[in-house]
C-alpha angles and dihedrals in degrees: 000000000000091000091055091050092049091049091050090049092051092048091050092050091050092051091049092048091050091050092049092052088056092055092073115185093008092059097087103019119153108207090180087070095053097079095113091049090056094058107113101219140022088239090063091048091054092046090051092051092049093053 
């Protein structure tokens, strides 16, 4: 029984890994680092740097 569960777990992990490889650039994105890109205007960017 445990061997069947381990085999199922391995198969699931392999499917997930294959799907992640197909995601390309989105695979390892870090949205927490995108803060500056989310600023709406250059004026706000300059004000943030001056502060």
